N, C-alpha and C positions, 0 to 999 in steps of 0.2 A: 624859683626860690621866693617865698613870701616876705617881702621886705617889711611887712608890718609884724614879722614875728617877734616875740618878746626877747629882750636881750637877756643874756645868761650872765649871773653874778657868780663868780667861784670864790673859793676862800682866798685865793691870792691870784695875781697876775703879775707877769714878768715885766720888770721895767726895761724898756728898750731905749737907748740914748738916741739923740739926733743922729739920723742916718749920716750926714755929712761928717759929724765927728768920728763915727766909725769908718768910714770910707778914708778919712785922713791917714788911720793908721793902717788900713788895708793897702793902700798905695805904697806905704813904706815896706810892706811884706813883698809886694810885687817888685820892687826895686831891688831888694835884698835877695830875693828867691828863697830866703830860709823860712821854712814854715814849723820847724820843730827843733829839738835838741838845743835847748837853752839859747835861743835866739835873742837879739836886742831888746824886743818888745817884753818878753818874759823876764829879763833882767830889770828892764826899766820899771816893770810893774812890781817886781819883788822890792826893789829899792824904794818905790814910792809908798808901799803898803808898809815896810819897815818903818818908814818915817811917820806915816799917817798913824799907825797902831801904836808906836813907841816900843818896839821889840827889836831884839839884837839879831837873831837869826830867824829867817823865814824862807820857806822852800814851797814853791807852788807845785801842786799836784793834780793829777787829772779829776779827782773827786775827793770828797771828805772821807769816804769809806776806805779808799787807798790810804789816806793820810792815817786813819787809826790802825790799819794793818801795819804800816810802816813804823808808827810809833811802837806798836808791840814788838815788833823786830828788833827796832833800835834798842829797846831796853832789855832785850834777851829775855822776855818773861817766859814763864812757864808755870804749870800747876793751876792754882786758883787766882782769879782775877775779881775782886769786889767790885760791884757796879749797882746800878739802879734799874729796877724794872720799869720806870716811867721815862721813855725815851723813844726815839725812832729806833727801828729794828736794827740799823746798822752798828748801833753801839754794841748790842749784844752779838750780832752775827759775826762782826769782826774778831771779837775774843774767840768764837768758837772756831771761826776759819783759821785761825792761828795756832789752834790746837790747844788752847787754854780752856779752862772751865769757869764759867761765870758764876759767881756767888752772889745772889741778890740781897741787898739790904732794903727794907721797906722805905718809903719816902715819908718826910714830914708833911702832914695834912694841910699845913698852911702854906708853905713855900713851894711845895711839890717837888723838891730837890730831895736827894739821898738824905736820910737822917743820920748825920754824922755821929750822933749819940749812939748809934746801933752797931757801928762798924766793929769796934774792937770785940765784940762777942762772938763774930764769926771768923775772926783771924785764927789760922792754923799754921802749922809749920809748912804747908803746901801754899800760903799765900804768897803772891810775889808782887802784887800792886793793887792800886784802887783806880777805877775808871769812873770818874764822877761827871756828871753833865750840869751845866747852867742852863736849866729848863726855862724855855721862852726868854731867854736872856736875863733871867733871875739868878744872880750869883749866889752859888750854894756856900755852905759853912766851910770856906777854904782854910781859915786858920786852924780850925779843929782837925780837919782833914790831914793838913800838912803836919800838925803835931803828932797825930796817930802814926802817920807814915814814917816819921823820923824815930819815933820811939821803937817801932817794929822793923825797921830796916825796910820799907816798902817804897816802890815808885809810884809816882802819881802822874796819871794822864788825865786832862780835862777834855772832855768833848764839848767844844766851844763853838759848835756849829751854829748856835743862836746868838753868840756874844760878840759879834763883830762890833768894834768900836767901844765896847763896855768898860768902864772904869771901875776899879775898887779901891776905896779910899783915896781917890785922885790919881791913882796910877793904873796902867793897863792891866786887866785881870788876865791877860795872856802870858803875863811873865810869872805867874804862880804855878808851881808844880813843875815836873820834869819835861813835859811836853804837852803843848796844846795843839788841837787840831780844829781848824775851821773849814766850813762848807761854803763853797762858792756856787751852788747849784742856782739854777735861773730863778727859783722862788725866793731866794735870799734878798735881803736889803742891798748888799754888794754882792755882784755875782760876776761870773766870766762865762755864762751859758751852762757849762759843766766845769766843775773845779773845786780846789780847796787848797789849804795850806798847812804845812806842819812847821811848829814854832817852838823854839827852845832858847834858854839862855846859856846853855852849856856848849862850849866849843867842840869837845869830843863828840858829843851827841850830834852836833851840828854837821861834823864831818861824816859821820855814819849815815844820817838821814840823806845827805847829798849823794852819796853813791849807792844807797839802798833804792832810791827812786830812779836811778839810771843803770839798771843792769849790773850794778856793782863796779862800773867802769873806773879805772884809774888811767886817765887818757884813753888812747884808742886802741892800744894793743895789750893792755895790762888791767888787772882787776884787783880792787881792794878786798872784795869778797862777794857773798851772795846779794843778788839784787833783783828788782823787777822794773818793768817798764810804767813808772808812776808819773812820768812827765806831763806837762800841759803844752799847749801849742801856742804858737805866735797868733793864730787866729782867735783863741780864747783870751790871750793876754790884751789884744786889740780890744775886745769888748770891755775887759776890766779897766783898761786906762780910759775907756770912754764914760764908764759908769762911775768910777770913784769920785770924779769932781762933783757928781750930783749927790753924794750919800748924805751930806748934812740936810740938805733940801728935803730929800726924801723922809728922812727920819722925822724932820719938822712936820710934814705933811701927815705922816702916819700918827704922830703925837696929837695932832688936831682931831683927826678922824677918831682916835681912841677917847679923846676928850668928849667928843660928841656922844659916843656910845655911853660913856660914863653918865652923863647928863641924861640921857633918854632912857636908860635902864635903871636909874636910881630908884631906890625904894622898891625894888622887886626882890624876890626870893633868890636871885642869882648872886653868887659868890665870885670873887677873883682871888687869884693867889696873892699871898702877902709877900710884898718886895723886900729885898734886902735893902736896910736904909743906908748901908754904906756904899752902895753901888749905883751906878747910872743905869738907865733902861733904854733900849733902843727901839721899843715897839715893833719887835719882830711879828707878835701875834696879839690876838685879842681873844684870850680864853676865858670861858665862863662855866661856872659849876652849876649844876642843876640839883634839885633836892632828890631826884630819882632819875634812873635810866628811863623809865617809862615817860617821865615829863620831856626828858631830852629827845626821845624818839619822836613824841608828838610835835615838838617844836621844829626838829630837823624836817619831818615830813611836810609840815605845813609851808615851811621855807621852800623846799624841793618843789611843791606844787606851783610856786611863784617863779621858778627858775633861779632860785638862790641856793647854793650849795655850800653850806659850811662843811666843816671836816672834823670828824672824832679824832683829834690828835692829842694824845697818843692812845691808840686802842688796837689790840688789846694790850693789856699788862704783858710785858715781855717774859715774865716767869711762866706765862701760859703757852709760848711757842712749842710747836711739836717736838723740836729737837733739844728741848731743854729738860734736864733733870727736875721733876717736880719739886718747887719750893713755894711755901706759902708766902704770900705778901698781901694781906688783907687790905692794908690801906690804898695801895697802888691799884689793886683790883678794883676797889670801890670807886676811887677817884676816876680811873680809865674809863668806867662805864657811865659816868656822869658829867664828863667835860667835853666841851665843844668849842673849836675855834671859829670865830665869826669872820666873815670877809674883812679883809684889811689890805688895802694896797694903794699906791699913789693915786691912781685915777679914779678911786672910788668916790662917787658924788655924796655931798652930805644928805641929799634928797633920798639916796638909795639907803644910807645909814637910818634914816627916819623910817623908811619903809620896812627894813629889817627889824628894827626895834619895835615898831607898832605890831608886827606880826608875832614876835617873841611875846610881847605882853599880852596879846589877845589869847595866847594858848598856855600861859603858865598857870 
């Protein structure tokens, strides 16, 4: 192997904690012999996350997609679910997987979140819920969404995969709506390797979520109802317990890298999403909008030639999925063709940010 080979810079890189910190928790697993089924580390992590995030009920699950599916089941949704076309595919696929029909509402061209002003137009007697997304941790118009939901008797799920630790008007955004779902995938700021969480403020929903993720069990030999195996393991919880103490430091590092991008890409034709002034931002991603798809592809290809791999995130617009009934969302379709997430992770060097920015400027 050529040791002189150029390093590869991807859009993200998993943060791995100090190995000794992880081993500390692994030793506990070896001592108890319990690897799954709501072991002591899972319970410990759930309690720590509830305290850190400021939420009442939180249930670890095996991934965020399972979390969305459990949320849909917990709320007994059927018929149509209003959602955004600008998100990761799991937002839409979970709706379809659970036998509901996604109804897309186009996005706000500035915030890139669902345009809440367009929601009421598509509500029908088949509509059961709104599933909105805090895109890139940018909080959507939660107040208008919740007013509309209350007016029409709809449930509200927030796909908060990007919104770990985000606050809205000084309080956790995860307490808004009926259910919030987090992703703890390895690419997230806080992660458990694979994982996620389902969050609610409602005690009845909490009870239902608790058994939905565990086969429906009521103790060992009885069942509350239908359920699936959505639990997470002690091994994943050990990773989460090792990563959680580092989250604030990691966010601060990402903020500094983002500010360096801001400085180096200032006065270019690139645009960034407009952030919600009432919420905090966790620097999950560094998205930039190009004037055209042609220009985006030119820049991407130039970066790729230098072993730098940004990501077209999100692309394509979800209303274009092959298993979706055709719905026009011209803004989302346009934005998805022109947006690129630049590399952003804890160990990205400022010298690399300068190289990336230089290559972008040369090709704009």
